[in-house]
Structures are given as C-alpha cells and as structure tokens.
N, CA, C, O and the ligand as a Tripos MOL2 file, in Angstrom:
@<TRIPOS>MOLECULE
protein
  293   291    74     0     0
PROTEIN
NO_CHARGES

@<TRIPOS>ATOM
      1 N          24.8750  -70.3130  -27.0570 N.3       1 MET1
      2 CA         23.6830  -69.6030  -27.5290 C.3       1 MET1
      3 C          23.2180  -68.6270  -26.4380 C.2       1 MET1
      4 O          22.9940  -69.0160  -25.2920 O.2       1 MET1
      5 N          23.0840  -67.3850  -26.8140 N.am      2 PRO2
      6 CA         22.7020  -66.3810  -25.8080 C.3       2 PRO2
      7 C          21.2820  -66.6010  -25.3140 C.2       2 PRO2
      8 O          20.3990  -66.9940  -26.0760 O.2       2 PRO2
      9 N          21.0810  -66.3530  -24.0750 N.am      3 GLY3
     10 CA         19.7520  -66.5370  -23.5070 C.3       3 GLY3
     11 C          18.8070  -65.4400  -23.9640 C.2       3 GLY3
     12 O          19.2280  -64.3900  -24.4500 O.2       3 GLY3
     13 N          17.5780  -65.6970  -23.8030 N.am      4 ASN4
     14 CA         16.5740  -64.7000  -24.1560 C.3       4 ASN4
     15 C          16.4960  -63.6480  -23.0750 C.2       4 ASN4
     16 O          15.9460  -63.8800  -21.9990 O.2       4 ASN4
     17 N          17.0490  -62.5000  -23.3700 N.am      5 ARG5
     18 CA         17.0520  -61.4770  -22.3220 C.3       5 ARG5
     19 C          16.2200  -60.2880  -22.7410 C.2       5 ARG5
     20 O          16.6910  -59.1520  -22.6940 O.2       5 ARG5
     21 N          14.9980  -60.5320  -23.1470 N.am      6 ASN6
     22 CA         14.1830  -59.3930  -23.5560 C.3       6 ASN6
     23 C          13.5280  -58.7190  -22.3600 C.2       6 ASN6
     24 O          12.9560  -57.6370  -22.4900 O.2       6 ASN6
     25 N          13.6070  -59.3360  -21.2290 N.am      7 ARG7
     26 CA         13.0830  -58.6670  -20.0430 C.3       7 ARG7
     27 C          14.2320  -57.9150  -19.3830 C.2       7 ARG7
     28 O          15.1200  -58.5060  -18.7700 O.2       7 ARG7
     29 N          14.1880  -56.6200  -19.5260 N.am      8 VAL8
     30 CA         15.2650  -55.8160  -18.9500 C.3       8 VAL8
     31 C          15.0560  -55.6860  -17.4530 C.2       8 VAL8
     32 O          14.0370  -55.1880  -16.9740 O.2       8 VAL8
     33 N          16.0240  -56.1350  -16.7660 N.am      9 GLU9
     34 CA         15.9440  -56.0790  -15.3060 C.3       9 GLU9
     35 C          16.1120  -54.6320  -14.8650 C.2       9 GLU9
     36 O          17.1470  -54.0180  -15.1260 O.2       9 GLU9
     37 N          15.1220  -54.0960  -14.2120 N.am     10 VAL10
     38 CA         15.2650  -52.7440  -13.6750 C.3      10 VAL10
     39 C          16.2860  -52.8300  -12.5510 C.2      10 VAL10
     40 O          16.1400  -53.6070  -11.6080 O.2      10 VAL10
     41 N          17.3040  -52.0250  -12.6760 N.am     11 ASP11
     42 CA         18.3320  -52.1060  -11.6400 C.3      11 ASP11
     43 C          17.7580  -51.7050  -10.2910 C.2      11 ASP11
     44 O          17.4980  -50.5340  -10.0140 O.2      11 ASP11
     45 N          17.5780  -52.6860   -9.4960 N.am     12 ALA12
     46 CA         16.9480  -52.4690   -8.2000 C.3      12 ALA12
     47 C          17.9720  -51.9380   -7.2220 C.2      12 ALA12
     48 O          18.4830  -52.6580   -6.3640 O.2      12 ALA12
     49 N          18.2530  -50.6710   -7.3740 N.am     13 MET13
     50 CA         19.2660  -50.0480   -6.5360 C.3      13 MET13
     51 C          18.6260  -49.3310   -5.3550 C.2      13 MET13
     52 O          19.2790  -48.5850   -4.6240 O.2      13 MET13
     53 N          17.3500  -49.5760   -5.1930 N.am     14 TYR14
     54 CA         16.6540  -48.8620   -4.1270 C.3      14 TYR14
     55 C          16.2770  -49.7970   -2.9970 C.2      14 TYR14
     56 O          15.7210  -50.8750   -3.2070 O.2      14 TYR14
     57 N          16.5810  -49.3710   -1.8490 N.am     15 GLU15
     58 CA         16.2340  -50.1430   -0.6710 C.3      15 GLU15
     59 C          14.9490  -49.5670   -0.0990 C.2      15 GLU15
     60 O          14.8300  -48.3640    0.1310 O.2      15 GLU15
     61 N          14.0050  -50.4470    0.1200 N.am     16 LYS16
     62 CA         12.7280  -49.9960    0.6430 C.3      16 LYS16
     63 C          12.8720  -49.7670    2.1420 C.2      16 LYS16
     64 O          13.3010  -50.6520    2.8820 O.2      16 LYS16
     65 N          12.5120  -48.5850    2.5690 N.am     17 ILE17
     66 CA         12.6150  -48.3100    4.0030 C.3      17 ILE17
     67 C          11.3110  -47.7300    4.5230 C.2      17 ILE17
     68 O          10.4990  -47.2150    3.7550 O.2      17 ILE17
     69 N          11.1270  -47.8130    5.7740 N.am     18 THR18
     70 CA          9.9610  -47.1980    6.4120 C.3      18 THR18
     71 C          10.4860  -46.2480    7.4750 C.2      18 THR18
     72 O          11.0500  -46.6620    8.4880 O.2      18 THR18
     73 N          10.2870  -44.9850    7.2220 N.am     19 ASP19
     74 CA         10.7710  -43.9880    8.1640 C.3      19 ASP19
     75 C           9.7810  -42.8320    8.1930 C.2      19 ASP19
     76 O           9.7780  -41.9850    7.3010 O.2      19 ASP19
     77 N           8.9630  -42.8030    9.1970 N.am     20 SER20
     78 CA          7.8920  -41.8050    9.2360 C.3      20 SER20
     79 C           8.4170  -40.4030    9.4930 C.2      20 SER20
     80 O           7.6830  -39.4270    9.3310 O.2      20 SER20
     81 N           9.6750  -40.2900    9.8910 N.am     21 SER21
     82 CA         10.2070  -38.9620   10.1870 C.3      21 SER21
     83 C          10.9410  -38.3740    8.9840 C.2      21 SER21
     84 O          11.2890  -37.1930    8.9780 O.2      21 SER21
     85 N          11.1740  -39.2020    7.9700 N.am     22 ALA22
     86 CA         11.9180  -38.7370    6.8020 C.3      22 ALA22
     87 C          10.9730  -38.3350    5.6810 C.2      22 ALA22
     88 O           9.8540  -38.8360    5.5770 O.2      22 ALA22
     89 N          11.4450  -37.4250    4.8510 N.am     23 GLY23
     90 CA         10.6670  -37.0080    3.7090 C.3      23 GLY23
     91 C          11.4310  -37.2870    2.4320 C.2      23 GLY23
     92 O          12.6130  -37.6280    2.4630 O.2      23 GLY23
     93 N          10.7520  -37.1400    1.3140 N.am     24 CYS24
     94 CA         11.3810  -37.3620    0.0210 C.3      24 CYS24
     95 C          12.3810  -36.2400   -0.2680 C.2      24 CYS24
     96 O          12.0730  -35.0630   -0.0780 O.2      24 CYS24
     97 N          13.5680  -36.6090   -0.7230 N.am     25 ASP25
     98 CA         14.5920  -35.6140   -1.0210 C.3      25 ASP25
     99 C          14.2720  -34.8180   -2.2850 C.2      25 ASP25
    100 O          14.8300  -33.7440   -2.5100 O.2      25 ASP25
    101 N          13.3860  -35.3450   -3.0920 N.am     26 LEU26
    102 CA         13.0660  -34.6720   -4.3480 C.3      26 LEU26
    103 C          11.8790  -33.7310   -4.2140 C.2      26 LEU26
    104 O          11.9720  -32.5570   -4.5760 O.2      26 LEU26
    105 N          10.7800  -34.2300   -3.7050 N.am     27 CYS27
    106 CA          9.5790  -33.3980   -3.6590 C.3      27 CYS27
    107 C           9.2010  -32.9860   -2.2430 C.2      27 CYS27
    108 O           8.2910  -32.1810   -2.0490 O.2      27 CYS27
    109 N           9.8960  -33.5340   -1.2580 N.am     28 GLY28
    110 CA          9.6210  -33.1610    0.1200 C.3      28 GLY28
    111 C           8.4150  -33.8580    0.7140 C.2      28 GLY28
    112 O           8.0440  -33.6290    1.8650 O.2      28 GLY28
    113 N           7.8230  -34.6990   -0.0800 N.am     29 GLU29
    114 CA          6.6370  -35.4260    0.3540 C.3      29 GLU29
    115 C           6.9680  -36.4160    1.4620 C.2      29 GLU29
    116 O           8.0080  -37.0750    1.4410 O.2      29 GLU29
    117 N           6.0650  -36.5060    2.4280 N.am     30 LYS30
    118 CA          6.2190  -37.5280    3.4650 C.3      30 LYS30
    119 C           5.0780  -38.5140    3.3200 C.2      30 LYS30
    120 O           3.9560  -38.2220    3.7320 O.2      30 LYS30
    121 N           5.3380  -39.6540    2.7510 N.am     31 PRO31
    122 CA          4.2560  -40.6320    2.5790 C.3      31 PRO31
    123 C           3.6500  -40.9650    3.9410 C.2      31 PRO31
    124 O           4.3690  -41.1660    4.9190 O.2      31 PRO31
    125 N           2.3160  -41.0200    3.9920 N.am     32 CYS32
    126 CA          1.6550  -41.2030    5.2880 C.3      32 CYS32
    127 C           2.0240  -42.5330    5.9320 C.2      32 CYS32
    128 O           1.9870  -42.6740    7.1550 O.2      32 CYS32
    129 N           2.3790  -43.5060    5.0980 N.am     33 ASP33
    130 CA          2.7720  -44.7930    5.6850 C.3      33 ASP33
    131 C           4.2790  -44.8590    5.9070 C.2      33 ASP33
    132 O           4.8060  -45.8850    6.3370 O.2      33 ASP33
    133 N           4.9740  -43.7480    5.6080 N.am     34 GLY34
    134 CA          6.4150  -43.7020    5.8450 C.3      34 GLY34
    135 C           7.2260  -44.5460    4.8880 C.2      34 GLY34
    136 O           8.3870  -44.8600    5.1510 O.2      34 GLY34
    137 N           6.6130  -44.9090    3.7810 N.am     35 GLN35
    138 CA          7.2870  -45.7930    2.8400 C.3      35 GLN35
    139 C           8.1690  -44.9780    1.8940 C.2      35 GLN35
    140 O           7.6810  -44.1920    1.0830 O.2      35 GLN35
    141 N           9.4650  -45.1850    2.0210 N.am     36 LEU36
    142 CA         10.4030  -44.4510    1.1850 C.3      36 LEU36
    143 C          11.4080  -45.4170    0.5870 C.2      36 LEU36
    144 O          11.5050  -46.5750    0.9930 O.2      36 LEU36
    145 N          12.1440  -44.9200   -0.3750 N.am     37 TYR37
    146 CA         13.1700  -45.7450   -0.9970 C.3      37 TYR37
    147 C          14.5050  -45.0330   -0.8930 C.2      37 TYR37
    148 O          14.6260  -43.8370   -1.1590 O.2      37 TYR37
    149 N          15.4800  -45.7950   -0.5030 N.am     38 LEU38
    150 CA         16.8110  -45.2440   -0.3240 C.3      38 LEU38
    151 C          17.6810  -45.7170   -1.4820 C.2      38 LEU38
    152 O          17.8360  -46.9200   -1.6900 O.2      38 LEU38
    153 N          18.2420  -44.7900   -2.2290 N.am     39 SER39
    154 CA         19.0750  -45.1780   -3.3560 C.3      39 SER39
    155 C          20.4610  -45.5470   -2.8650 C.2      39 SER39
    156 O          20.8110  -45.3620   -1.6990 O.2      39 SER39
    157 N          21.2400  -46.0790   -3.8050 N.am     40 GLU40
    158 CA         22.6060  -46.4810   -3.4490 C.3      40 GLU40
    159 C          23.4310  -45.2940   -2.9770 C.2      40 GLU40
    160 O          24.4250  -45.4560   -2.2690 O.2      40 GLU40
    161 N          23.0110  -44.1050   -3.3750 N.am     41 LYS41
    162 CA         23.7420  -42.9110   -2.9390 C.3      41 LYS41
    163 C          23.0730  -42.2680   -1.7350 C.2      41 LYS41
    164 O          23.3870  -41.1390   -1.3580 O.2      41 LYS41
    165 N          22.1530  -43.0010   -1.1440 N.am     42 HIS42
    166 CA         21.4480  -42.5390    0.0470 C.3      42 HIS42
    167 C          20.5770  -41.3350   -0.2190 C.2      42 HIS42
    168 O          20.4020  -40.4640    0.6320 O.2      42 HIS42
    169 N          20.0430  -41.3110   -1.4080 N.am     43 LEU43
    170 CA         19.0220  -40.3270   -1.7150 C.3      43 LEU43
    171 C          17.6970  -40.9770   -1.3250 C.2      43 LEU43
    172 O          17.3960  -42.1040   -1.7180 O.2      43 LEU43
    173 N          16.9330  -40.2520   -0.5610 N.am     44 CYS44
    174 CA         15.7010  -40.8120   -0.0280 C.3      44 CYS44
    175 C          14.5200  -40.2980   -0.8540 C.2      44 CYS44
    176 O          14.2770  -39.0910   -0.8870 O.2      44 CYS44
    177 N          13.8030  -41.1670   -1.5030 N.am     45 VAL45
    178 CA         12.7170  -40.7260   -2.3760 C.3      45 VAL45
    179 C          11.4190  -41.4600   -2.0840 C.2      45 VAL45
    180 O          11.4120  -42.5860   -1.5870 O.2      45 VAL45
    181 N          10.3190  -40.7860   -2.4090 N.am     46 CYS46
    182 CA          9.0120  -41.4000   -2.2570 C.3      46 CYS46
    183 C           8.7640  -42.3160   -3.4660 C.2      46 CYS46
    184 O           9.4860  -42.2410   -4.4600 O.2      46 CYS46
    185 N           7.7520  -43.1700   -3.3790 N.am     47 PRO47
    186 CA          7.4830  -44.0920   -4.4870 C.3      47 PRO47
    187 C           7.3130  -43.3790   -5.8360 C.2      47 PRO47
    188 O           7.7530  -43.8920   -6.8640 O.2      47 PRO47
    189 N           6.6800  -42.2060   -5.8350 N.am     48 ASP48
    190 CA          6.4750  -41.4580   -7.0750 C.3      48 ASP48
    191 C           7.7950  -41.0450   -7.7020 C.2      48 ASP48
    192 O           8.0300  -41.2460   -8.8940 O.2      48 ASP48
    193 N           8.6500  -40.4610   -6.8720 N.am     49 CYS49
    194 CA          9.9280  -39.9710   -7.3790 C.3      49 CYS49
    195 C          10.8350  -41.1350   -7.7640 C.2      49 CYS49
    196 O          11.6190  -41.0310   -8.7070 O.2      49 CYS49
    197 N          10.7290  -42.2190   -7.0490 N.am     50 LYS50
    198 CA         11.5150  -43.4020   -7.3780 C.3      50 LYS50
    199 C          11.1710  -43.8370   -8.7960 C.2      50 LYS50
    200 O          12.0450  -44.1720   -9.5960 O.2      50 LYS50
    201 N           9.8860  -43.8230   -9.0800 N.am     51 GLN51
    202 CA          9.4560  -44.2340  -10.4050 C.3      51 GLN51
    203 C          10.0030  -43.2830  -11.4700 C.2      51 GLN51
    204 O          10.4370  -43.7110  -12.5400 O.2      51 GLN51
    205 N           9.9750  -41.9930  -11.1610 N.am     52 LYS52
    206 CA         10.5070  -41.0130  -12.1140 C.3      52 LYS52
    207 C          11.9920  -41.2440  -12.3250 C.2      52 LYS52
    208 O          12.4850  -41.2050  -13.4520 O.2      52 LYS52
    209 N          12.6930  -41.4820  -11.2380 N.am     53 LEU53
    210 CA         14.1330  -41.7010  -11.3420 C.3      53 LEU53
    211 C          14.4380  -42.9450  -12.1550 C.2      53 LEU53
    212 O          15.4300  -42.9920  -12.8830 O.2      53 LEU53
    213 N          13.5930  -43.9430  -12.0310 N.am     54 GLU54
    214 CA         13.8340  -45.1880  -12.7490 C.3      54 GLU54
    215 C          13.6460  -45.0250  -14.2440 C.2      54 GLU54
    216 O          14.1370  -45.8320  -15.0340 O.2      54 GLU54
    217 N          12.9240  -43.9650  -14.6320 N.am     55 GLU55
    218 CA         12.7190  -43.7410  -16.0520 C.3      55 GLU55
    219 C          13.8950  -42.9970  -16.6690 C.2      55 GLU55
    220 O          14.0280  -42.9340  -17.8910 O.2      55 GLU55
    221 N          14.7240  -42.4480  -15.8370 N.am     56 ILE56
    222 CA         15.9110  -41.7400  -16.3120 C.3      56 ILE56
    223 C          17.0210  -42.7620  -16.5400 C.2      56 ILE56
    224 O          17.2230  -43.6450  -15.7070 O.2      56 ILE56
    225 N          17.7380  -42.6550  -17.6500 N.am     57 PRO57
    226 CA         18.8530  -43.5760  -17.8640 C.3      57 PRO57
    227 C          19.8550  -43.5290  -16.7140 C.2      57 PRO57
    228 O          20.0970  -42.4860  -16.1060 O.2      57 PRO57
    229 N          20.4110  -44.6680  -16.4480 N.am     58 GLN58
    230 CA         21.3360  -44.8450  -15.3230 C.3      58 GLN58
    231 C          22.3510  -43.7240  -15.1870 C.2      58 GLN58
    232 O          22.5700  -43.2050  -14.0920 O.2      58 GLN58
    233 N          22.9750  -43.3490  -16.3110 N.am     59 LYS59
    234 CA         24.0590  -42.3760  -16.2410 C.3      59 LYS59
    235 C          23.5470  -40.9990  -15.8190 C.2      59 LYS59
    236 O          24.1250  -40.3390  -14.9560 O.2      59 LYS59
    237 N          22.4520  -40.5870  -16.4500 N.am     60 SER60
    238 CA         21.8900  -39.2840  -16.1030 C.3      60 SER60
    239 C          21.4120  -39.2830  -14.6720 C.2      60 SER60
    240 O          21.4910  -38.2730  -13.9720 O.2      60 SER60
    241 N          20.9140  -40.4290  -14.2470 N.am     61 ARG61
    242 CA         20.3910  -40.5010  -12.9040 C.3      61 ARG61
    243 C          21.5060  -40.3190  -11.8780 C.2      61 ARG61
    244 O          21.3330  -39.6450  -10.8620 O.2      61 ARG61
    245 N          22.6440  -40.9300  -12.1600 N.am     62 ALA62
    246 CA         23.7710  -40.7870  -11.2460 C.3      62 ALA62
    247 C          24.1690  -39.3210  -11.1580 C.2      62 ALA62
    248 O          24.4470  -38.8070  -10.0750 O.2      62 ALA62
    249 N          24.1930  -38.6520  -12.3070 N.am     63 ASN63
    250 CA         24.5370  -37.2290  -12.3160 C.3      63 ASN63
    251 C          23.5100  -36.4200  -11.5420 C.2      63 ASN63
    252 O          23.8480  -35.5150  -10.7780 O.2      63 ASN63
    253 N          22.2580  -36.7660  -11.7570 N.am     64 LEU64
    254 CA         21.1820  -36.0540  -11.0830 C.3      64 LEU64
    255 C          21.2780  -36.2490   -9.5730 C.2      64 LEU64
    256 O          21.1010  -35.3080   -8.8010 O.2      64 LEU64
    257 N          21.5540  -37.4580   -9.1740 N.am     65 GLU65
    258 CA         21.6530  -37.7350   -7.7440 C.3      65 GLU65
    259 C          22.8200  -36.9670   -7.1350 C.2      65 GLU65
    260 O          22.7130  -36.4090   -6.0430 O.2      65 GLU65
    261 N          23.9200  -36.9500   -7.8500 N.am     66 ASN66
    262 CA         25.0690  -36.2110   -7.3420 C.3      66 ASN66
    263 C          24.7220  -34.7360   -7.1950 C.2      66 ASN66
    264 O          25.0860  -34.0830   -6.2160 O.2      66 ASN66
    265 N          24.0070  -34.2320   -8.1980 N.am     67 TYR67
    266 CA         23.6000  -32.8370   -8.1840 C.3      67 TYR67
    267 C          22.6920  -32.5660   -6.9830 C.2      67 TYR67
    268 O          22.8830  -31.6050   -6.2370 O.2      67 TYR67
    269 N          21.7070  -33.4360   -6.8220 N.am     68 LEU68
    270 CA         20.7550  -33.2540   -5.7340 C.3      68 LEU68
    271 C          21.4400  -33.3630   -4.3750 C.2      68 LEU68
    272 O          21.1870  -32.5700   -3.4690 O.2      68 LEU68
    273 N          22.2940  -34.3410   -4.2580 N.am     69 LEU69
    274 CA         22.9480  -34.5500   -2.9730 C.3      69 LEU69
    275 C          23.8800  -33.3990   -2.6450 C.2      69 LEU69
    276 O          24.0800  -33.0560   -1.4800 O.2      69 LEU69
    277 N          24.4500  -32.8050   -3.6930 N.am     70 GLY70
    278 CA         25.3360  -31.6720   -3.4750 C.3      70 GLY70
    279 C          24.5820  -30.4520   -3.0010 C.2      70 GLY70
    280 O          25.1650  -29.5000   -2.4800 O.2      70 GLY70
    281 N          23.2770  -30.4960   -3.1890 N.am     71 ASN71
    282 CA         22.4680  -29.3370   -2.8330 C.3      71 ASN71
    283 C          21.6090  -29.5520   -1.6020 C.2      71 ASN71
    284 O          20.8190  -28.6920   -1.2120 O.2      71 ASN71
    285 N          21.7780  -30.6990   -1.0110 N.am     72 VAL72
    286 CA         21.0120  -30.9580    0.2000 C.3      72 VAL72
    287 C          21.6200  -30.1470    1.3410 C.2      72 VAL72
    288 O          22.8220  -30.2040    1.6010 O.2      72 VAL72
    289 N          20.7770  -29.4110    1.9960 N.am     73 MET73
    290 CA         21.2860  -28.5750    3.0800 C.3      73 MET73
    291 C          21.5490  -29.4250    4.3170 C.2      73 MET73
    292 O          21.9830  -28.9020    5.3440 O.2      73 MET73
    293 ZN          9.0690  -37.5290   -3.9490 Zn       74 ZN74
@<TRIPOS>BOND
     1     1     2 1
     2     2     3 1
     3     3     4 2
     4     3     5 am
     5     5     6 1
     6     6     7 1
     7     7     8 2
     8     7     9 am
     9     9    10 1
    10    10    11 1
    11    11    12 2
    12    11    13 am
    13    13    14 1
    14    14    15 1
    15    15    16 2
    16    15    17 am
    17    17    18 1
    18    18    19 1
    19    19    20 2
    20    19    21 am
    21    21    22 1
    22    22    23 1
    23    23    24 2
    24    23    25 am
    25    25    26 1
    26    26    27 1
    27    27    28 2
    28    27    29 am
    29    29    30 1
    30    30    31 1
    31    31    32 2
    32    31    33 am
    33    33    34 1
    34    34    35 1
    35    35    36 2
    36    35    37 am
    37    37    38 1
    38    38    39 1
    39    39    40 2
    40    39    41 am
    41    41    42 1
    42    42    43 1
    43    43    44 2
    44    43    45 am
    45    45    46 1
    46    46    47 1
    47    47    48 2
    48    47    49 am
    49    49    50 1
    50    50    51 1
    51    51    52 2
    52    51    53 am
    53    53    54 1
    54    54    55 1
    55    55    56 2
    56    55    57 am
    57    57    58 1
    58    58    59 1
    59    59    60 2
    60    59    61 am
    61    61    62 1
    62    62    63 1
    63    63    64 2
    64    63    65 am
    65    65    66 1
    66    66    67 1
    67    67    68 2
    68    67    69 am
    69    69    70 1
    70    70    71 1
    71    71    72 2
    72    71    73 am
    73    73    74 1
    74    74    75 1
    75    75    76 2
    76    75    77 am
    77    77    78 1
    78    78    79 1
    79    79    80 2
    80    79    81 am
    81    81    82 1
    82    82    83 1
    83    83    84 2
    84    83    85 am
    85    85    86 1
    86    86    87 1
    87    87    88 2
    88    87    89 am
    89    89    90 1
    90    90    91 1
    91    91    92 2
    92    91    93 am
    93    93    94 1
    94    94    95 1
    95    95    96 2
    96    95    97 am
    97    97    98 1
    98    98    99 1
    99    99   100 2
   100    99   101 am
   101   101   102 1
   102   102   103 1
   103   103   104 2
   104   103   105 am
   105   105   106 1
   106   106   107 1
   107   107   108 2
   108   107   109 am
   109   109   110 1
   110   110   111 1
   111   111   112 2
   112   111   113 am
   113   113   114 1
   114   114   115 1
   115   115   116 2
   116   115   117 am
   117   117   118 1
   118   118   119 1
   119   119   120 2
   120   119   121 am
   121   121   122 1
   122   122   123 1
   123   123   124 2
   124   123   125 am
   125   125   126 1
   126   126   127 1
   127   127   128 2
   128   127   129 am
   129   129   130 1
   130   130   131 1
   131   131   132 2
   132   131   133 am
   133   133   134 1
   134   134   135 1
   135   135   136 2
   136   135   137 am
   137   137   138 1
   138   138   139 1
   139   139   140 2
   140   139   141 am
   141   141   142 1
   142   142   143 1
   143   143   144 2
   144   143   145 am
   145   145   146 1
   146   146   147 1
   147   147   148 2
   148   147   149 am
   149   149   150 1
   150   150   151 1
   151   151   152 2
   152   151   153 am
   153   153   154 1
   154   154   155 1
   155   155   156 2
   156   155   157 am
   157   157   158 1
   158   158   159 1
   159   159   160 2
   160   159   161 am
   161   161   162 1
   162   162   163 1
   163   163   164 2
   164   163   165 am
   165   165   166 1
   166   166   167 1
   167   167   168 2
   168   167   169 am
   169   169   170 1
   170   170   171 1
   171   171   172 2
   172   171   173 am
   173   173   174 1
   174   174   175 1
   175   175   176 2
   176   175   177 am
   177   177   178 1
   178   178   179 1
   179   179   180 2
   180   179   181 am
   181   181   182 1
   182   182   183 1
   183   183   184 2
   184   183   185 am
   185   185   186 1
   186   186   187 1
   187   187   188 2
   188   187   189 am
   189   189   190 1
   190   190   191 1
   191   191   192 2
   192   191   193 am
   193   193   194 1
   194   194   195 1
   195   195   196 2
   196   195   197 am
   197   197   198 1
   198   198   199 1
   199   199   200 2
   200   199   201 am
   201   201   202 1
   202   202   203 1
   203   203   204 2
   204   203   205 am
   205   205   206 1
   206   206   207 1
   207   207   208 2
   208   207   209 am
   209   209   210 1
   210   210   211 1
   211   211   212 2
   212   211   213 am
   213   213   214 1
   214   214   215 1
   215   215   216 2
   216   215   217 am
   217   217   218 1
   218   218   219 1
   219   219   220 2
   220   219   221 am
   221   221   222 1
   222   222   223 1
   223   223   224 2
   224   223   225 am
   225   225   226 1
   226   226   227 1
   227   227   228 2
   228   227   229 am
   229   229   230 1
   230   230   231 1
   231   231   232 2
   232   231   233 am
   233   233   234 1
   234   234   235 1
   235   235   236 2
   236   235   237 am
   237   237   238 1
   238   238   239 1
   239   239   240 2
   240   239   241 am
   241   241   242 1
   242   242   243 1
   243   243   244 2
   244   243   245 am
   245   245   246 1
   246   246   247 1
   247   247   248 2
   248   247   249 am
   249   249   250 1
   250   250   251 1
   251   251   252 2
   252   251   253 am
   253   253   254 1
   254   254   255 1
   255   255   256 2
   256   255   257 am
   257   257   258 1
   258   258   259 1
   259   259   260 2
   260   259   261 am
   261   261   262 1
   262   262   263 1
   263   263   264 2
   264   263   265 am
   265   265   266 1
   266   266   267 1
   267   267   268 2
   268   267   269 am
   269   269   270 1
   270   270   271 1
   271   271   272 2
   272   271   273 am
   273   273   274 1
   274   274   275 1
   275   275   276 2
   276   275   277 am
   277   277   278 1
   278   278   279 1
   279   279   280 2
   280   279   281 am
   281   281   282 1
   282   282   283 1
   283   283   284 2
   284   283   285 am
   285   285   286 1
   286   286   287 1
   287   287   288 2
   288   287   289 am
   289   289   290 1
   290   290   291 1
   291   291   292 2
@<TRIPOS>SUBSTRUCTURE
     1 MET1         2 RESIDUE 1 A MET
     2 PRO2         6 RESIDUE 1 A PRO
     3 GLY3        10 RESIDUE 1 A GLY
     4 ASN4        14 RESIDUE 1 A ASN
     5 ARG5        18 RESIDUE 1 A ARG
     6 ASN6        22 RESIDUE 1 A ASN
     7 ARG7        26 RESIDUE 1 A ARG
     8 VAL8        30 RESIDUE 1 A VAL
     9 GLU9        34 RESIDUE 1 A GLU
    10 VAL10       38 RESIDUE 1 A VAL
    11 ASP11       42 RESIDUE 1 A ASP
    12 ALA12       46 RESIDUE 1 A ALA
    13 MET13       50 RESIDUE 1 A MET
    14 TYR14       54 RESIDUE 1 A TYR
    15 GLU15       58 RESIDUE 1 A GLU
    16 LYS16       62 RESIDUE 1 A LYS
    17 ILE17       66 RESIDUE 1 A ILE
    18 THR18       70 RESIDUE 1 A THR
    19 ASP19       74 RESIDUE 1 A ASP
    20 SER20       78 RESIDUE 1 A SER
    21 SER21       82 RESIDUE 1 A SER
    22 ALA22       86 RESIDUE 1 A ALA
    23 GLY23       90 RESIDUE 1 A GLY
    24 CYS24       94 RESIDUE 1 A CYS
    25 ASP25       98 RESIDUE 1 A ASP
    26 LEU26      102 RESIDUE 1 A LEU
    27 CYS27      106 RESIDUE 1 A CYS
    28 GLY28      110 RESIDUE 1 A GLY
    29 GLU29      114 RESIDUE 1 A GLU
    30 LYS30      118 RESIDUE 1 A LYS
    31 PRO31      122 RESIDUE 1 A PRO
    32 CYS32      126 RESIDUE 1 A CYS
    33 ASP33      130 RESIDUE 1 A ASP
    34 GLY34      134 RESIDUE 1 A GLY
    35 GLN35      138 RESIDUE 1 A GLN
    36 LEU36      142 RESIDUE 1 A LEU
    37 TYR37      146 RESIDUE 1 A TYR
    38 LEU38      150 RESIDUE 1 A LEU
    39 SER39      154 RESIDUE 1 A SER
    40 GLU40      158 RESIDUE 1 A GLU
    41 LYS41      162 RESIDUE 1 A LYS
    42 HIS42      166 RESIDUE 1 A HIS
    43 LEU43      170 RESIDUE 1 A LEU
    44 CYS44      174 RESIDUE 1 A CYS
    45 VAL45      178 RESIDUE 1 A VAL
    46 CYS46      182 RESIDUE 1 A CYS
    47 PRO47      186 RESIDUE 1 A PRO
    48 ASP48      190 RESIDUE 1 A ASP
    49 CYS49      194 RESIDUE 1 A CYS
    50 LYS50      198 RESIDUE 1 A LYS
    51 GLN51      202 RESIDUE 1 A GLN
    52 LYS52      206 RESIDUE 1 A LYS
    53 LEU53      210 RESIDUE 1 A LEU
    54 GLU54      214 RESIDUE 1 A GLU
    55 GLU55      218 RESIDUE 1 A GLU
    56 ILE56      222 RESIDUE 1 A ILE
    57 PRO57      226 RESIDUE 1 A PRO
    58 GLN58      230 RESIDUE 1 A GLN
    59 LYS59      234 RESIDUE 1 A LYS
    60 SER60      238 RESIDUE 1 A SER
    61 ARG61      242 RESIDUE 1 A ARG
    62 ALA62      246 RESIDUE 1 A ALA
    63 ASN63      250 RESIDUE 1 A ASN
    64 LEU64      254 RESIDUE 1 A LEU
    65 GLU65      258 RESIDUE 1 A GLU
    66 ASN66      262 RESIDUE 1 A ASN
    67 TYR67      266 RESIDUE 1 A TYR
    68 LEU68      270 RESIDUE 1 A LEU
    69 LEU69      274 RESIDUE 1 A LEU
    70 GLY70      278 RESIDUE 1 A GLY
    71 ASN71      282 RESIDUE 1 A ASN
    72 VAL72      286 RESIDUE 1 A VAL
    73 MET73      290 RESIDUE 1 A MET
    74 ZN74       293 GROUP 0 **** ****
C-alpha cells in the first residue's frame, strides 16, 4: 500500500551559507547578514531569489541556472 505522500518535499538542493563578501547571482543583492544559498550548481542566491527559483519547475530551473552560470562574468 503506497504511503501518503501528499506533502511534496521541496528538493532542498540549496546549501545555506554565510558569506558577507558574496552577493546574489540573480539580483546582485548582498543580504546584510550575509545569508545566501548555494545551489547544487554553485549558483549563489539570496533568500528572495531562492524562493523564486523554488517556484520554478526543476527542469526549467536547471536550464535557467545553466543559462545564468554561462553568463556570469
Ligand atoms: Zn537575489
């Protein structure tokens, strides 16, 4: 009998980091407390952008990350 899996586990692919010298790769924001999230592809995002990324389906997000990372100077 299949378990009740109505709670969709948000894929926690983000590592919480504290780096006051780093900024968000998406919006350039530097959280004053240095709280950032590092994705599995080493995209560094602020809590706001992390939330936005989490709303994007996994597949599109991977494409988006690849796109963004390809454009990082
Ligand atoms: Zn951001």
